[in-house]
Kinemage of the C-alpha trace (Angstrom):
@kinemage 1
@onewidth
@group {chain A} dominant
@subgroup {mainchain}
@vectorlist {calphas} color= white
{ca met a 1} P 2.954 30.942 15.804
{ca ala a 2} L 5.205 32.694 18.097
{ca asn a 3} L 8.832 33.140 17.968
{ca ser a 4} L 8.946 31.568 14.534
{ca pro a 5} L 12.406 31.585 12.628
{ca val a 6} L 10.669 32.291 9.280
{ca ala a 7} L 12.866 34.357 7.013
{ca arg a 8} L 9.779 36.330 5.511
{ca ala a 9} L 6.042 36.173 5.753
{ca gly a 10} L 4.052 33.288 4.263
{ca pro a 11} L 1.516 30.738 4.972
{ca ser a 12} L 2.134 28.670 8.076
{ca pro a 13} L 3.152 25.098 7.638
{ca thr a 14} L -0.408 23.920 8.892
{ca arg a 15} L -2.280 26.289 6.459
{ca ser a 16} L 0.067 25.083 3.672
{ca gly a 17} L -0.958 21.475 4.189
{ca tyr a 18} L 1.546 20.149 6.897
{ca arg a 19} L -0.165 18.558 9.929
{ca asp a 20} L 1.684 17.942 13.227
{ca leu a 21} L 0.782 14.530 14.172
{ca asn a 22} L 2.359 14.987 17.758
{ca gln a 23} L -0.420 17.170 18.626
{ca gly a 24} L -3.805 16.382 19.917
{ca pro a 25} L -5.138 13.007 21.543
{ca ile a 26} L -3.083 10.004 20.008
{ca leu a 27} L -6.207 7.563 19.385
{ca arg a 28} L -8.260 10.383 17.829
{ca thr a 29} L -5.594 11.655 15.735
{ca leu a 30} L -4.653 8.026 14.448
{ca leu a 31} L -8.234 7.182 13.776
{ca met a 32} L -8.750 10.420 11.605
{ca phe a 33} L -5.316 10.256 9.807
{ca ser a 34} L -5.892 6.507 8.970
{ca ala a 35} L -9.708 6.848 7.759
{ca pro a 36} L -8.614 8.523 4.337
{ca thr a 37} L -5.957 5.786 3.690
{ca leu a 38} L -8.572 2.966 4.501
{ca ala a 39} L -11.178 4.700 2.262
{ca ser a 40} L -8.665 4.882 -0.603
{ca asn a 41} L -7.706 1.158 -0.291
{ca ile a 42} L -11.328 0.188 -0.133
{ca leu a 43} L -12.160 2.458 -3.263
{ca gln a 44} L -9.264 0.912 -5.115
{ca ser a 45} L -10.451 -2.521 -4.492
{ca leu a 46} L -14.012 -1.835 -5.276
{ca ser a 47} L -12.834 -0.178 -8.703
{ca gly a 48} L -11.008 -3.312 -9.384
{ca ser a 49} L -14.131 -5.618 -8.711
{ca ile a 50} L -16.256 -3.196 -10.788
{ca asn a 51} L -14.030 -3.351 -13.686
{ca ser a 52} L -13.591 -7.206 -13.409
{ca ile a 53} L -17.577 -7.303 -13.551
{ca trp a 54} L -17.726 -5.338 -16.817
{ca val a 55} L -14.829 -7.162 -18.382
{ca gly a 56} L -16.311 -10.452 -17.333
{ca his a 57} L -20.070 -9.777 -18.236
{ca thr a 58} L -19.224 -7.998 -21.615
{ca leu a 59} L -16.137 -9.725 -22.972
{ca gly a 60} L -16.566 -13.303 -21.438
{ca pro a 61} L -14.397 -15.411 -19.057
{ca asn a 62} L -11.210 -15.357 -21.227
{ca ala a 63} L -10.847 -11.733 -20.967
{ca leu a 64} L -11.417 -11.680 -17.414
{ca ala a 65} L -8.606 -14.400 -17.008
{ca ala a 66} L -6.339 -11.995 -19.231
{ca thr a 67} L -6.868 -9.172 -16.923
{ca ala a 68} L -5.861 -11.394 -13.977
{ca asn a 69} L -2.795 -12.415 -15.564
{ca ala a 70} L -1.611 -9.008 -16.580
{ca asn a 71} L -2.575 -7.689 -13.237
{ca val a 72} L -0.309 -10.045 -11.558
{ca ile a 73} L 2.829 -8.300 -13.298
{ca met a 74} L 1.460 -4.801 -12.671
{ca phe a 75} L 1.176 -5.754 -8.833
{ca leu a 76} L 4.814 -7.066 -8.726
{ca val a 77} L 5.885 -3.733 -10.192
{ca phe a 78} L 4.196 -1.703 -7.828
{ca ala a 79} L 5.093 -4.007 -4.724
{ca thr a 80} L 8.675 -3.496 -5.605
{ca val a 81} L 8.477 0.189 -5.781
{ca phe a 82} L 6.162 0.620 -2.903
{ca gly a 83} L 9.051 -0.074 -0.539
{ca phe a 84} L 10.993 2.946 -1.866
{ca gly a 85} L 7.833 5.066 -1.316
{ca met a 86} L 7.590 3.693 2.363
{ca ala a 87} L 11.159 4.577 2.877
{ca ala a 88} L 10.843 8.142 1.767
{ca met a 89} L 7.540 8.459 3.874
{ca ile a 90} L 9.369 7.432 6.974
{ca lys a 91} L 12.394 9.989 6.517
{ca val a 92} L 10.009 12.758 5.162
{ca gly a 93} L 7.863 12.264 8.330
{ca gln a 94} L 11.056 12.449 10.648
{ca ala a 95} L 12.192 15.537 8.959
{ca phe a 96} L 8.861 17.310 9.354
{ca gly a 97} L 8.865 16.120 12.887
{ca ala a 98} L 12.064 17.719 13.208
{ca gly a 99} L 10.722 20.802 11.574
{ca asn a 100} L 13.291 20.726 8.533
{ca val a 101} L 11.164 21.389 5.391
{ca ala a 102} L 14.209 21.391 3.245
{ca ala a 103} L 15.418 17.851 4.357
{ca ala a 104} L 11.999 16.615 3.588
{ca arg a 105} L 11.608 18.033 0.359
{ca leu a 106} L 15.072 16.837 -0.692
{ca thr a 107} L 14.048 13.175 0.377
{ca phe a 108} L 10.910 13.551 -1.423
{ca ala a 109} L 12.389 14.898 -4.505
{ca asn a 110} L 14.990 12.084 -4.801
{ca ala a 111} L 12.276 9.407 -4.140
{ca leu a 112} L 10.294 11.020 -7.076
{ca thr a 113} L 13.262 10.856 -9.177
{ca leu a 114} L 14.110 7.221 -8.449
{ca cys a 115} L 10.587 5.913 -8.691
{ca thr a 116} L 9.422 7.841 -11.739
{ca gly a 117} L 12.969 6.974 -13.419
{ca leu a 118} L 12.298 3.345 -12.846
{ca ala a 119} L 8.839 3.676 -14.249
{ca leu a 120} L 10.207 5.301 -17.385
{ca ile a 121} L 12.485 2.299 -17.729
{ca ile a 122} L 10.071 -0.429 -16.925
{ca ala a 123} L 7.052 0.792 -18.962
{ca pro a 124} L 8.902 0.631 -22.468
{ca ala a 125} L 10.752 -2.565 -21.430
{ca gly a 126} L 7.756 -4.123 -20.216
{ca trp a 127} L 5.878 -3.379 -23.637
{ca leu a 128} L 8.869 -4.867 -25.565
{ca phe a 129} L 9.152 -7.899 -23.426
{ca ala a 130} L 5.295 -8.532 -22.466
{ca pro a 131} L 5.232 -11.524 -24.557
{ca gln a 132} L 8.109 -13.141 -22.880
{ca leu a 133} L 6.654 -12.252 -19.358
{ca leu a 134} L 3.359 -13.823 -20.057
{ca arg a 135} L 4.936 -16.846 -21.375
{ca ala a 136} L 7.058 -17.193 -18.182
{ca met a 137} L 3.724 -17.339 -16.505
{ca ala a 138} L 2.610 -19.991 -18.607
{ca thr a 139} L -0.512 -17.799 -19.834
{ca pro a 140} L -2.823 -20.195 -21.752
{ca pro a 141} L -2.903 -19.638 -25.524
{ca glu a 142} L -6.670 -18.898 -25.793
{ca ile a 143} L -6.167 -15.566 -23.404
{ca phe a 144} L -2.572 -14.685 -24.585
{ca pro a 145} L -3.351 -12.002 -27.206
{ca leu a 146} L -6.101 -10.463 -24.874
{ca ala a 147} L -3.535 -10.374 -21.796
{ca leu a 148} L -0.717 -9.048 -24.239
{ca val a 149} L -3.034 -6.101 -25.448
{ca tyr a 150} L -4.235 -5.410 -21.906
{ca leu a 151} L -0.614 -5.297 -20.192
{ca arg a 152} L 0.855 -3.155 -22.703
{ca val a 153} L -2.116 -0.436 -22.499
{ca leu a 154} L -1.526 -0.452 -18.842
{ca leu a 155} L 2.261 -0.051 -18.834
{ca ile a 156} L 1.453 3.313 -20.610
{ca gly a 157} L -0.219 4.628 -17.377
{ca leu a 158} L 2.808 3.185 -15.178
{ca pro a 159} L 4.718 6.534 -14.847
{ca pro a 160} L 1.876 8.934 -14.122
{ca ala a 161} L 0.563 6.231 -11.535
{ca met a 162} L 4.011 6.346 -9.970
{ca val a 163} L 4.057 10.013 -9.588
{ca thr a 164} L 0.836 10.118 -7.977
{ca leu a 165} L 1.757 7.129 -5.549
{ca ile a 166} L 5.039 9.111 -4.428
{ca ile a 167} L 3.435 12.349 -4.073
{ca gly a 168} L 0.748 10.614 -1.714
{ca met a 169} L 3.671 9.073 0.257
{ca gly a 170} L 5.328 12.245 0.797
{ca leu a 171} L 2.052 14.007 1.726
{ca arg a 172} L 1.425 11.183 4.438
{ca gly a 173} L 4.816 11.893 5.637
{ca ala a 174} L 3.739 15.472 6.190
{ca gly a 175} L 0.667 14.416 8.043
{ca asp a 176} L -1.725 14.811 4.999
{ca ala a 177} L -3.683 11.771 3.808
{ca ala a 178} L -6.833 13.489 2.802
{ca thr a 179} L -5.238 14.755 -0.384
{ca ser a 180} L -4.585 11.250 -1.660
{ca leu a 181} L -8.198 10.195 -1.116
{ca arg a 182} L -9.453 13.111 -3.003
{ca phe a 183} L -7.499 11.992 -6.147
{ca met a 184} L -8.161 8.429 -5.575
{ca val a 185} L -11.955 9.157 -5.843
{ca leu a 186} L -11.349 11.106 -8.864
{ca ser a 187} L -9.192 8.189 -10.543
{ca val a 188} L -11.836 5.608 -9.612
{ca val a 189} L -14.922 7.609 -10.884
{ca leu a 190} L -13.075 8.276 -13.990
{ca asp a 191} L -11.993 4.449 -14.591
{ca thr a 192} L -15.388 3.196 -13.605
{ca ala a 193} L -17.125 5.494 -15.872
{ca leu a 194} L -14.845 4.938 -18.737
{ca asn a 195} L -14.568 1.244 -18.871
{ca pro a 196} L -18.084 0.339 -20.394
{ca leu a 197} L -17.719 3.168 -22.925
{ca leu a 198} L -14.395 2.181 -24.222
{ca ile a 199} L -15.124 -1.495 -24.001
{ca leu a 200} L -18.515 -1.308 -25.838
{ca gly a 201} L -17.919 1.986 -27.656
{ca ile a 202} L -21.022 3.789 -26.548
{ca gly a 203} L -21.561 7.149 -28.049
{ca pro a 204} L -18.706 8.891 -29.627
{ca phe a 205} L -16.206 6.560 -28.051
{ca pro a 206} L -14.333 3.763 -30.231
{ca arg a 207} L -15.243 0.136 -29.332
{ca leu a 208} L -11.994 -1.242 -28.026
{ca gly a 209} L -12.940 -4.314 -26.118
{ca ile a 210} L -10.186 -5.489 -23.409
{ca ala a 211} L -7.963 -2.574 -24.577
{ca gly a 212} L -10.674 -0.098 -23.725
{ca ser a 213} L -10.712 -1.232 -19.985
{ca ala a 214} L -6.890 -0.892 -19.802
{ca leu a 215} L -7.186 2.558 -21.530
{ca ala a 216} L -9.767 3.615 -18.871
{ca ser a 217} L -7.356 2.948 -16.346
{ca thr a 218} L -4.298 4.575 -17.984
{ca leu a 219} L -6.580 7.639 -18.616
{ca ala a 220} L -7.729 7.828 -15.064
{ca ser a 221} L -4.110 7.670 -13.866
{ca ile a 222} L -2.755 10.430 -16.210
{ca thr a 223} L -5.792 12.749 -15.135
{ca ala a 224} L -5.373 12.050 -11.478
{ca met a 225} L -1.659 12.857 -11.634
{ca ala a 226} L -2.094 16.113 -13.437
{ca ala a 227} L -4.893 17.315 -11.307
{ca met a 228} L -2.788 16.223 -8.223
{ca leu a 229} L 0.204 18.337 -9.310
{ca leu a 230} L -2.026 21.261 -9.941
{ca tyr a 231} L -3.762 20.982 -6.268
{ca val a 232} L -0.123 20.738 -4.814
{ca tyr a 233} L 1.012 23.872 -6.345
{ca ala a 234} L -2.252 25.805 -6.044
{ca arg a 235} L -2.568 24.922 -2.194
{ca asn a 236} L 1.158 25.289 -1.656
{ca leu a 237} L 1.423 21.998 -0.001
{ca pro a 238} L 4.446 20.897 1.867
{ca val a 239} L 5.963 18.762 -0.810
{ca arg a 240} L 5.715 21.520 -3.492
{ca leu a 241} L 9.171 22.080 -5.067
{ca gly a 242} L 9.874 25.677 -5.693
{ca trp a 243} L 12.377 27.069 -8.577
{ca ser a 244} L 15.199 27.131 -5.841
{ca glu a 245} L 14.379 23.428 -5.137
{ca ile a 246} L 14.235 21.868 -8.456
{ca gly a 247} L 17.837 20.868 -7.987
{ca phe a 248} L 16.631 18.544 -5.315
{ca leu a 249} L 15.594 16.289 -8.153
{ca arg a 250} L 19.161 15.497 -8.872
{ca pro a 251} L 19.880 12.260 -7.297
{ca arg a 252} L 22.140 12.510 -4.274
{ca leu a 253} L 24.315 9.451 -3.108
{ca asp a 254} L 23.250 9.794 0.646
{ca glu a 255} L 19.364 10.039 -0.133
{ca met a 256} L 19.506 7.216 -2.695
{ca arg a 257} L 21.552 4.848 -0.367
{ca phe a 258} L 18.749 5.479 2.388
{ca ile a 259} L 15.812 4.963 0.084
{ca leu a 260} L 17.203 1.938 -1.567
{ca gly a 261} L 18.614 0.310 1.682
{ca lys a 262} L 15.493 0.769 3.651
{ca gly a 263} L 12.906 0.208 0.647
{ca leu a 264} L 14.485 -2.851 -0.825
{ca pro a 265} L 13.757 -4.883 2.149
{ca met a 266} L 10.055 -3.643 2.283
{ca gly a 267} L 9.454 -4.115 -1.419
{ca ala a 268} L 11.029 -7.813 -0.918
{ca gln a 269} L 8.534 -8.368 1.919
{ca met a 270} L 5.645 -7.224 -0.200
{ca leu a 271} L 6.952 -9.751 -3.024
{ca met a 272} L 7.592 -12.708 -0.417
{ca ile a 273} L 3.878 -12.139 0.822
{ca ala a 274} L 2.728 -12.326 -2.743
{ca ala a 275} L 5.027 -15.449 -3.558
{ca ala a 276} L 3.445 -17.061 -0.498
{ca gly a 277} L -0.077 -16.406 -1.620
{ca leu a 278} L 0.713 -18.038 -4.924
{ca ile a 279} L 1.922 -21.184 -3.148
{ca met a 280} L -1.261 -21.234 -1.191
{ca ile a 281} L -3.371 -21.073 -4.308
{ca gly a 282} L -1.337 -23.903 -5.747
{ca leu a 283} L -1.835 -26.013 -2.727
{ca val a 284} L -5.646 -25.362 -2.842
{ca asn a 285} L -5.841 -26.284 -6.532
{ca arg a 286} L -4.701 -29.667 -5.754
{ca glu a 287} L -7.948 -30.206 -3.713
{ca gly a 288} L -10.270 -29.655 -6.555
{ca ala a 289} L -12.578 -27.092 -8.320
{ca met a 290} L -14.806 -26.825 -5.217
{ca ala a 291} L -12.097 -26.018 -2.881
{ca ser a 292} L -10.534 -23.593 -5.509
{ca ala a 293} L -13.927 -21.676 -5.655
{ca ala a 294} L -14.635 -21.576 -1.803
{ca tyr a 295} L -10.880 -20.582 -1.274
{ca gly a 296} L -11.398 -17.763 -4.016
{ca ala a 297} L -14.385 -16.387 -2.278
{ca ser a 298} L -12.516 -16.365 1.099
{ca leu a 299} L -9.721 -14.305 -0.741
{ca gln a 300} L -12.231 -11.731 -1.777
{ca val a 301} L -13.276 -11.557 2.008
{ca trp a 302} L -9.785 -11.467 3.367
{ca thr a 303} L -8.856 -8.545 1.134
{ca tyr a 304} L -11.140 -6.227 2.927
{ca leu a 305} L -10.443 -7.857 6.320
{ca gln a 306} L -6.660 -6.882 5.988
{ca met a 307} L -7.252 -3.414 4.789
{ca pro a 308} L -7.927 -1.633 8.425
{ca ala a 309} L -4.755 -3.082 9.693
{ca met a 310} L -2.655 -1.959 6.552
{ca ala a 311} L -4.102 1.657 6.617
{ca ile a 312} L -3.675 2.104 10.485
{ca ala a 313} L -0.103 0.673 10.265
{ca ala a 314} L 0.824 3.120 7.474
{ca ser a 315} L -0.500 5.879 9.639
{ca leu a 316} L 1.249 4.531 12.496
{ca ser a 317} L 4.601 4.713 10.632
{ca ala a 318} L 4.051 8.430 9.721
{ca met a 319} L 3.090 9.421 13.433
{ca val a 320} L 6.023 7.450 14.956
{ca ala a 321} L 8.413 9.091 12.268
{ca gln a 322} L 7.149 12.646 13.152
{ca ala a 323} L 7.534 11.861 16.874
{ca leu a 324} L 11.063 10.540 16.432
{ca gly a 325} L 11.915 13.412 14.400
{ca ala a 326} L 10.698 15.798 17.053
{ca gly a 327} L 12.730 13.933 19.874
{ca leu a 328} L 9.526 12.652 21.453
{ca thr a 329} L 10.670 9.034 21.784
{ca asp a 330} L 8.277 8.404 24.636
{ca arg a 331} L 5.418 8.652 22.257
{ca leu a 332} L 6.509 5.344 20.235
{ca asp a 333} L 4.729 3.023 22.579
{ca lys a 334} L 1.746 5.218 23.248
{ca val a 335} L 1.127 5.486 19.482
{ca thr a 336} L 1.695 1.785 18.963
{ca arg a 337} L -0.793 0.998 21.681
{ca ala a 338} L -3.393 3.260 20.117
{ca ala a 339} L -2.913 1.526 16.957
{ca leu a 340} L -3.306 -1.938 18.403
{ca ile a 341} L -6.537 -0.695 20.173
{ca leu a 342} L -7.964 0.786 16.967
{ca his a 343} L -6.975 -2.533 15.014
{ca phe a 344} L -8.874 -4.713 17.619
{ca ala a 345} L -11.783 -2.525 17.561
{ca ile a 346} L -12.210 -2.292 13.623
{ca thr a 347} L -10.826 -5.656 12.430
{ca gly a 348} L -12.459 -7.536 15.498
{ca ala a 349} L -15.630 -6.050 14.717
{ca met a 350} L -15.441 -7.197 10.883
{ca ala a 351} L -14.572 -10.683 12.052
{ca val a 352} L -17.482 -10.960 14.411
{ca leu a 353} L -19.926 -9.613 11.562
{ca leu a 354} L -18.260 -12.240 9.126
{ca ala a 355} L -18.854 -14.888 11.719
{ca val a 356} L -22.464 -13.956 12.063
{ca phe a 357} L -23.441 -13.379 8.392
{ca asp a 358} L -20.768 -15.813 6.820
{ca arg a 359} L -23.708 -17.716 4.975
{ca ser a 360} L -24.779 -14.429 3.255
{ca val a 361} L -21.403 -13.135 2.403
{ca met a 362} L -20.268 -16.464 0.825
{ca glu a 363} L -23.571 -16.849 -1.047
{ca leu a 364} L -22.890 -13.195 -2.545
{ca phe a 365} L -19.804 -14.671 -4.239
{ca leu a 366} L -20.802 -18.282 -4.774
{ca gly a 367} L -24.570 -18.271 -5.457
{ca gly a 368} L -26.639 -21.346 -4.352
{ca gln a 369} L -23.765 -23.728 -4.696
{ca glu a 370} L -24.605 -25.280 -1.216
{ca gln a 371} L -21.651 -27.516 -0.875
{ca thr a 372} L -19.258 -24.867 -2.022
{ca val a 373} L -20.897 -22.274 0.495
{ca met a 374} L -20.547 -24.654 3.121
{ca leu a 375} L -16.846 -25.283 2.394
{ca ala a 376} L -16.151 -21.547 2.327
{ca arg a 377} L -17.861 -21.081 5.835
{ca his a 378} L -15.525 -23.898 7.080
{ca ile a 379} L -12.643 -22.040 5.749
{ca gln a 380} L -13.604 -18.825 7.413
{ca leu a 381} L -14.206 -20.523 10.700
{ca leu a 382} L -10.662 -21.988 10.734
{ca ala a 383} L -8.810 -19.159 9.243
{ca ser a 384} L -10.302 -15.491 9.299
{ca trp a 385} L -9.276 -14.944 12.775
{ca ser a 386} L -5.867 -15.302 12.079
{ca phe a 387} L -5.949 -11.634 10.386
{ca ile a 388} L -6.643 -10.248 13.772
{ca met a 389} L -3.216 -11.682 14.724
{ca phe a 390} L -1.845 -10.748 11.291
{ca gly a 391} L -2.710 -7.153 12.282
{ca ile a 392} L -0.775 -7.139 15.513
{ca thr a 393} L 2.451 -8.096 13.503
{ca val a 394} L 1.674 -5.384 11.019
{ca met a 395} L 1.390 -2.709 13.681
{ca leu a 396} L 4.453 -3.648 15.628
{ca phe a 397} L 6.459 -3.671 12.443
{ca gly a 398} L 5.055 -0.369 11.313
{ca ala a 399} L 6.404 1.264 14.566
{ca met a 400} L 9.954 -0.382 14.047
{ca arg a 401} L 10.165 0.632 10.419
{ca ala a 402} L 9.469 4.394 11.431
{ca gly a 403} L 12.666 3.840 13.501
{ca gly a 404} L 14.617 2.388 10.440
{ca val a 405} L 14.297 -1.314 11.284
{ca val a 406} L 13.758 -3.153 8.050
{ca leu a 407} L 15.636 -6.398 7.838
{ca val a 408} L 13.945 -7.993 11.205
{ca pro a 409} L 10.384 -7.589 9.592
{ca leu a 410} L 11.747 -9.262 6.340
{ca phe a 411} L 13.188 -12.211 8.434
{ca val a 412} L 10.163 -12.692 10.723
{ca met a 413} L 7.627 -12.602 7.819
{ca gly a 414} L 9.725 -14.998 5.804
{ca thr a 415} L 9.947 -17.460 8.721
{ca ala a 416} L 6.580 -17.184 9.378
{ca leu a 417} L 5.037 -17.738 5.750
{ca tyr a 418} L 7.765 -20.438 4.643
{ca pro a 419} L 9.207 -22.593 7.197
{ca val a 420} L 6.425 -22.298 9.845
{ca arg a 421} L 3.238 -22.132 7.478
{ca leu a 422} L 4.445 -24.554 4.780
{ca gly a 423} L 6.100 -26.757 7.442
{ca phe a 424} L 2.934 -27.144 9.377
{ca tyr a 425} L 0.931 -27.888 6.010
{ca ala a 426} L 3.620 -30.659 5.239
{ca leu a 427} L 3.325 -32.240 8.758
{ca ala a 428} L -0.471 -31.787 9.330
{ca tyr a 429} L -1.801 -32.873 5.928
{ca pro a 430} L -1.447 -36.674 6.411
{ca ala a 431} L -3.428 -36.437 9.342
{ca ile a 432} L -6.139 -33.778 8.813
{ca gly a 433} L -6.146 -33.307 4.886
{ca ala a 434} L -7.149 -30.035 3.450
{ca asp a 435} L -7.752 -28.467 6.764
{ca ala a 436} L -4.012 -28.327 6.980
{ca ile a 437} L -4.255 -25.549 4.618
{ca trp a 438} L -6.622 -23.466 6.276
{ca leu a 439} L -5.155 -23.967 9.746
{ca ala a 440} L -1.629 -23.048 8.346
{ca tyr a 441} L -2.977 -19.336 8.514
{ca pro a 442} L -3.450 -19.045 12.184
{ca val a 443} L -0.321 -21.134 12.901
{ca gly a 444} L 1.762 -18.643 10.788
{ca ser a 445} L 0.242 -15.758 12.170
{ca phe a 446} L 0.760 -16.836 15.763
{ca ala a 447} L 4.476 -17.567 15.129
{ca ala a 448} L 4.752 -14.033 13.379
{ca val a 449} L 3.187 -12.250 16.365
{ca ala a 450} L 5.457 -14.067 18.723
{ca met a 451} L 8.652 -13.171 17.036
{ca ala a 452} L 7.365 -9.589 16.263
{ca ala a 453} L 6.670 -8.970 19.879
{ca leu a 454} L 9.997 -10.199 20.839
{ca ala a 455} L 11.874 -8.063 18.236
{ca tyr a 456} L 9.673 -5.079 19.319
{ca his a 457} L 10.555 -5.303 23.072
{ca arg a 458} L 14.272 -5.502 22.451
{ca pro a 459} L 15.962 -2.212 23.709
{ca glu a 460} L 18.724 -2.340 20.832
{ca trp a 461} L 16.485 -0.927 17.982
{ca arg a 462} L 14.915 1.794 20.121
{ca lys a 463} L 18.460 3.098 21.050
{ca arg a 464} L 18.993 3.378 17.417
{ca ala a 465} L 15.559 4.850 16.425
{ca gln a 466} L 16.799 8.400 16.416
{ca ile a 467} L 16.341 11.227 13.634
{ca leu a 468} L 17.690 9.894 10.198
{ca pro a 469} L 20.662 11.582 8.579
{ca asn a 470} L 19.888 15.037 7.207
{ca thr a 471} L 16.487 15.462 8.969
{ca ala a 472} L 17.720 17.906 11.568
{ca gly a 473} L 20.089 20.036 9.847
{ca ser a 474} L 20.683 23.787 9.196
{ca glu a 475} L 17.980 26.579 9.459
{ca glu a 476} L 18.349 27.190 5.753
{ca thr a 477} L 15.537 29.130 4.254
{ca ser a 478} L 13.577 28.273 1.090
{ca ala a 479} L 13.864 30.924 -1.468
{ca asp a 480} L 10.437 30.695 -2.265
{ca gly a 481} L 9.389 32.031 1.142
{ca asp a 482} L 6.494 29.646 2.068
{ca cys a 483} L 8.266 28.731 5.334
{ca ala a 484} L 11.824 28.453 6.586
{ca gly a 485} L 14.066 25.454 6.407
{ca arg a 486} L 13.088 24.661 9.820
{ca met a 487} L 9.567 25.101 11.024
{ca ala a 488} L 8.616 26.748 14.332
{ca pro a 489} L 6.437 24.557 16.888
{ca gln a 490} L 2.694 24.849 16.990
{ca ala a 491} L 1.645 27.724 19.407
């Protein structure tokens, strides 16, 4: 690097883990940056599927149902905190784009304090009030004891899992998605390997039943967190807090105001989507067991169908945040356009493959139940293509969030999921029956795309999409000397 204002020699930001996402061809950069996030999401889903298979085959359907009840509560916890992590990632990305390492670390440290603190409160409170939570969910009596044990052991692993999540978010803001993937692989391998050993008591391991499955996940979370912390410090990655920066962990009002103000709407959107999903399951259950089974198989497929859009959108937010931080506002539309191209290519290809091999895919989940398989194929035909439109909405909102816009996505998603989707169902059901459920997906997605496109092209938010507070401050130097408070541009 030439003309760098570094106080004293040390590793360059690139060598210490920082990646300037404003360099290189946009489409290729976005693809390479999205790939680790997509791989992490797939691994996490596969791990959950494998663990469910172990529990179901070794402990029976009641145990499997117990894990599902407990996992709903854990999902709600992570959905709430996820918004704070996203808010921090965006501000960290803008700070790195502006070259201000000190500001990036300050935001990261405050997010770590907030989310870890919440986890340390939620974990013991959840342990104490787990029976009340499960009763509020109307957990059946025959699975209640199993769900209680499983949930309580999972809650022990909540704080380390939260630390790992926030470190990963901070690193993504710095342009590093590969590190999170490495430790996701470690966590998944440990979780998958320990599950049968602790459930069945193989070798020196105790036979713990369903508690063993939860303990496997908890031990994997603790190990992944410890290994990730060691790696961050050993490799001198950008979010590493030096001795002079430990004070950054002390909550600051301006940082907390931003993380909470931007994070709460994003977390609320996750909860809103989850609640809409529960409503749809309730509507499907009214159609009988065959519809529930066919819809359940469709949900398994849709989980994977949505993953590319979610991974690309997360990478899009980080890239746009760095561009805005660097003052390169002209890149906003270019990065968004590249994200849409990538989404159409990957999700579109998956949708086509699903259409071609739908029978084989549905039989994988439903076996030889011909009528149920046919219904599942019918559901796919009517609803699966809507996830292409859903992905367009996610991309547009990913760009807007990087500019600090969080309430518009919340309003649009709430309108599309509730008045539009459920309103269509209520109006169409007397005429077309259960098909109103499946067609409600594309109707809601189309409404969301239309509203998102209108919001994205409005000039007001673009004028306000500038460097966030404290991302372009002084040229203060880190006392550890790994890099200056402001980084020099790439040579």
